Every structure is written in C-alpha cells, then in structure tokens.
N, C-alpha and C positions, 0 to 999 in steps of 0.2 A: 942132903944126899945128892951126889953127882949123878947125872944122867948116864945110864948104861947104854952104850951104842949097840944097836941091833941092825941087821940088814932089813931094809923095807920088805915087808911081806914074809919075813922069816917066821915060821911057825914057833910060837912061844908056849903053846899048850894045847890041850885037847879036852873038851868038855862033852859030857853026854847030852844029847839033845832029847828032851822029853818027847814021848810019842805024840802028844797033842800039839806041841810046838812044831815038830817035824811035819805033821799033817797040815797045819795052818800054812807053814812056809811053802810046802809043795803046792797047795791050792793057789796061793798068791803067785808063785812062780808060773804056774800053768796059765792063770788069768793074765799075767803080764805078757807071756808069750802070745796068747791069743790076741791081746790088744795090739801088740807090736805088728803081728801079721795083718790085722785089720787096718792099721794105720800106716802100712808100708814102711815100718821101722823108722818112723820120723823122729822118735824121741829115744836117744841112746841110753839114757839113765832115768829112772824114776825112783821116787822114795814114798814111803808111807810109814805111819806109826800105828801099828795094830793096837786097838783099845784093849785094856784089861791085862796087858803083859807088863811084868816088872823086871827089873834088872837084878834079881836075886842070884843070878848065875855068874855075875861079874867076878873074875878072879882078883879080888881086892889085894891080897897079899902079893901075888905075882906082879901086879901092876906097880905096887909100891916098890918091890925089888927092882923094877925096871926104871924107877924114878918118876912114876906118874900116879895120878889119882883121877878117877872118872868124874865128869860133870854130868850127873845122872839126868838132869832136865834136858840135855842136848843129845838125844839119841833118835835113831830112825832106822828103818830097813831100807837098804839101797839095792836096786836090782838093775841088771843090764843083760842084753843079748849080745852086746859088743860095743865098746866105747874106746876110741883112739885116745892117745895121750892128751890130757887136759889138766888144767890147774883150776881148782875151785877157789882158793884164797879166802875161804870162809872159816873152816874148822881148825886147821893145824893138825896136831897129832890126834890120831883116831885109833881106837881098838875096833877091829872087825871080827865078829864071831860068825863064821861061815855056816849058813843054814842049808843052802842048796848050791851045788856047783856041778854042772854037767861037763866037767873036763876042761873048763876054761882056765886061762892063765891070768894072773895078776902081775903087773910089771911096774916097778918104779926105779928109775935110773937104770942101772945094769942088772938089778936083781929081778928075777922072774920065778914065780912059784905057781904050782897047781895045787890049790888047797882042797882038802877033803872036808865035807860037812863035819862040824864039831871042832875044827881047828880054829884057833884065834891068833891074830897077829896085830902088829902096830905099824902104821905108816903115817906119812905126813901129807895130809890132803892139800896143803899149800904148795906142794911140789908136783911136777908132772907125773901122772900115773895113768894106767890103762888096764882094761880087762878085755880079752879077746879069746875067741875059740882057738883050740888047737886042731891039728889035722885029724885027731881021733875024736873030737867032740861031736855029739849027735847034731843033726840039723837044728833041732829044737832047743839048743843049749841056752841055759839061763844061769846067771850067777846072782845069788841073793845073800847078802850079809847084813847082820845087825851091827850098825856102826854107832859107836859111843865116843863123844868128844872127850879128850884127855887134857890135863894140864900137868905141868911139871910140879913135883913136890918140893 
C-alpha cells in the first residue's frame, strides 16, 4: 500500500475519551503544571507511561488506510507547557491522541493546528515540530497527548 500524504497535525479522526481516562489525564496535566512552576519551567517536555492503560482505542483501520500500523510497545504520554521547534530523531512517524489541550497550537513545517481533546493526528517526530500557547491560551496551559510510534505498512 502506498503512503497517503497528510499535512502534519491534520486531524484525521476524533475518538471519545472515557471519563476515567479524561480524569487521569487532567490530574497528570495539573501535576505537570505544578512541577513546571516549582522548577521554573526548566523542562519543556516530559513523558510518562501510566500503568494499567492499554491501546484498545487505536483506530487500527484508519491507520491502515493512511499506510501505517502501530508499534504498540512504543507509546507514552507526552506533555508540555511550551516547547520551541525541535527534532527528536528517535521515533519517526507518530500518532498523537490529544487528551488535554488548553488552546495550544501544534506546528510542523508550515502546518499549524489547535487540537481538541479526542482528536488524533499523525506527524513525523524526526522533523522539527513545536507546541506553544496561543494568545487566547490560559496562563496554566498544558498540552498532553498519547503518542504511539507508527511504521509504514
């Protein structure tokens, strides 16, 4: 199957966030904000892998239609209060399922999007990307997404 081109950050679908997952994500986002304040915002991005959560929400068929399949053992939650353009060079293509977004934008190349919780998109972690507040973001803005490494089918 040939890879279907999408714009980085383009919303490819929306999934319902179960209430327990939304509550856990909100608690982790709040804790991350508090840690950032206490540490004077010295760590722009942090990750965690909450225990007991599975990837049963993955849009398997939609990913296949986009020319990808998930690598389920390579997933984590990624969060930021602001991170300028950077290249990770670790993961390559990633699916991000947005769990918390207080009005921040995701940008890769010329594509820029403000994702709502529940939306998912694909981007390339090996290319420069950033997440930053907008003028309308609250002071305590956090962006938290569930990132899953992908490979081409």
